[in-house]
N, C-alpha and C positions, 0 to 999 in steps of 0.2 A: 339533628340532636349529637352531642358530644357523646362518645362512650363512656362509660362510669368507671373508675378505677375500681373493683372489687378485693377487699382486703379481707382476709379469712381471720377471723379473732379465735384465737385457738385456747385463749386463758391461761397460757404459760407466758411467764414475763418474768426474766431476772430481778432479784431484791438488789436495785441499786443503792437503797440507803445504809445496807450492811458494809462495815469497815471490809476493806478488799484485803485478803490476806497475801503474805509477800509472794507466794507460788503462782500469783495469778497474773504476776509479771512475765512469765516466762511461757514460751509456746510450749506444748506437750512434748512434742519430739526433740525438746532439747533437756526432757527430765528422764532420767534412767532410774529405775529401782535397782537398789542394790543388797536388800535383804528386809528381813523383818524383825521385830522384837516383840515379845510380850512382857507388858509388865502389869501387876495386879490385875489380870484377866483381862487387858486390853491390848488389842494387837496394832501394833504402829509398823508403817512402812517406813523404810529410809530410802531416800530420794537424793541423787547426784544431780544436783544442777549443773549449766555449762560453767558457771564459775567456779566450780570445784568445791562449792559448800554442799556438806549432807545434811539434809532437812527430816526432821520427822513430823509424819502426817496420821492422820486416823481416819475411820468413817466418820463423814461430816464435814471435813476440810474442803477447801475449795483449791483447784489448781488451773492452770492454763488459762488464756485470754478469753474462754467462750463459758465464763461462768460455771466450770467444771465442777460437781460437788462428787466427792468420793462415798461410793456406795458399797463397794466391799475390798477387802485386801485379802488375796491369796497368795500363794507362797512364790508364785512367779510374775503375778501382775496385781497392778491396782484397777479396779474398775469403777468409772464415774460416768455421770449423765450431764451432757453438756446443754447449754441454753442457746440458740443462735437465731440469726434472723435470715428468714429464707427469702427468695428474689422478689417476694411480695412484700417482704417487710413485716411477715408475720413471724412470733416466736416460735421457733420448735425444739424439741429435744431429740438429741442422738445420744446413742451410747458411746464410749470412747475406754481406753485402756492405756497405762503407761506400762510397759513389760521391762521383765530384767535386764540389765545389761549383759551383754556377752562377757564371756571370760576374757581378760585382757583389753576390752574396750575402753579407748583412751577419750576424753573431753576433744570433741571438734574443735 
């Protein structure tokens, strides 16, 4: 009898029907936080993309290639939760962060 592949169903899955946001085209490690702005009680993070463009994001926005949703914005980093497929093909969540750019750091 052939061994059967066991696939764990986690109930986690990305929303593939929602429109993708512009920063989902970038790898997380190509984005650098350069500051925050508070406007009408909302905290926005400013991100520098590899192409030199500054983007403004807030909690609930998405970034990175792994369906990363911003869950918190601190003074020195953006915290997000990514959804990725593990080696069995099951969807999993993991925490990730985009940190503040070092002083004098240039886009590579």
